[in-house]
N, C-alpha and C positions, 0 to 999 in steps of 0.2 A: 504494500500500500504506500503510495506516494503522497506525502503531505505538502502543503504549501509552505514555502519558506517565508519566515517572518523577517528575513534580513532586508534591511533597507539601506540604501546608499546615502551617506551623509557627506555632503561637500561643504567645506568651510572656506569662506572668503579670506584671502590673504589681507590682513589689516596691518601688517608691519610696514614700517617706514621705508621709503625708497633710499637705499644706501648709495646710489650713484652720485648724488651731489657731494657727499663726504669724500668719496674716492676722487672725484674730479677736482675738488678744491684742494685736497691734500697733494695731488699730483701737480695741479696748476700753480699753486703758490710756491711750492718748493722748486718747480722748474723755472719760474720767473727769477727767483732769488739766485739759483745757481748760474743762470745764464746772464744775469747782471754781472756776475763775476767773470764769466767767459767773455763777455763783451768789453771787459776792462774797467767797469765802474768801481769795483772794490775787490780786495783780496779774498782769498779763501779764509774763512773764519769759523769759529764755533757756532755762529748763527746759522750758517748753511748746513753744517754737520748736524746740529740739533734738529733743524727742520727735516733733514733727510731721514733721521732716525724716527722722529715722533709723528710728524704730519705726513710726510711723503712715504715713510715706511710703515709704521704701525697702524696709522689711521686707514691707509689703503688696504692693508691686510684685513683689518676689521671689516671694511666695506666689502672686500672679496668674500669673506665668510658669510656676511649678510646676504650677498647676492646668491651664494650657494643655497642658503636657506630658502630663497625665493625660486630656486630652480633655474637660475640664469647662468648658463655655462660660460657665455662670453664675458659677462661682468665678473664672474668668479675668476676666470683665467686672467683677465686684464688687470683687475685691481690687485689680486694676490701677487701676480708676477711683477707688476711695477712697484708694489710695496717692497718686495724682495730685491728689486733692482736698487732702490734707494738704500736699503740696508747693506747690500753688497758693495755699492759705491762708497759708502761711508767706511766700510771695512777695508776697501782697497786703499783709502787715504789714511786711515788710522792705524791699521795693523803694523805697517812699517815703523811708525813712530814709537810703538811699544816694543820694537825689536822682535816681533813675533814672526816676521817674514820679510823678505826683500820687497822693495817697491816694484810694482809692475812697470816694465819699460814701455816705451811708446808703441812698440810692435804689439805687445800683449794688450795694452789699453785699447789700441785700434781694433784688435780682434774682439775684445769684450764689447766695445761699442758697436762694431759691425754686426755681431750676433744679435744684439738688442734691436738694431735696425732691421735685420731680417725678420725677427719675430714680429716687430711692429708692422712691417709691410704686409705680412700675412694677416695680422689682426685688422689692418686697414681694409682688406678685402671683405672681412666680416661686417664692417661698418656700412658697406654698400647696401645692406638690407635694413639698416637702422635709421639714421637721420643725417642730414648734411652737416650739422654741427659736429657730430662725432667723426664724420669723415674728415673734416678739416683738422680736428685734434690729432687723429691718428696719422693722417697724411703728413702733416707738418712735423709730427714727432719722428716718423720714419726718416724724413729729410734731415732732421736735427741729428739723429744718431749717425747717419751716413756722413754728414759734414764733420761731426766730431771725430769719427774714425779717420777720415781723410786728414784732418788737422793733426792728429797724433801720428799717423803713418808718414806724413810728409814733413812734419815739424814746422809747418807754415802757420805762424800765429795769425795771419790774416784770415785763414780759413776758420780757425777757432773763433775769432772775433765775429765773423759773419755768422757762424753757427750760434754765437751768443745772442745776436739780434734776432735770428730766426727762432731761437728757443724762447725768447721773451714773448714773441708773437704766439708761439705754440702754447706756452703757459697761460697767457691771458685768454686764449680761446677756450682752454679747459675751465678756467675760472668763470668765464661768461656762460659756458654750457652748464656748469654746476649750479650757478646762481639762477640761471633761466629756469632750470628744473624746479628749484625751490619755489620761485615766484609763480610759475605756472601751476604748480600743485596747490599753492595757497589760493590762487584765483580759480581753481577748479578746471583749468585747461589741460588738455592732453599734452604729452611730451612731444 
């Protein structure tokens, strides 16, 4: 004898906050500050390193974990990866100061930056299905990584300075995109 199943499907609406603005702002503000250095406005200091650890690094990792909770593979991969980029970059700068390892030479730094450029170029392809603001952020970021790699490989400070100005634009585009999402959600508009 077969009985009717009393099982019912319950679906719950996701009422958690959008983590993308946190990730975009952590990325964007840290990128602007580092690239003000690359453009020659001020030297490398603890201000940039602290932003790299806490806002560019940890905040983006938190945003990536929150994106995972929402089922967003792209957001999880992007924010977690770039958060770890910032932590690894700070490590590359700080580890040699503590005599824990030799500093990376220009060939190694160029390879490091090139790999991040390659990753970002592929992520840019993913943004073609999202929105034009993110396309600009990821497209300009890929260009930034490739310019920085070229600057390290050639030793040409003019390329690094150009990368700095391009990075300022990239960072501000991420800040704009993050703040736009906050304001659009407050006003009830779609992303």
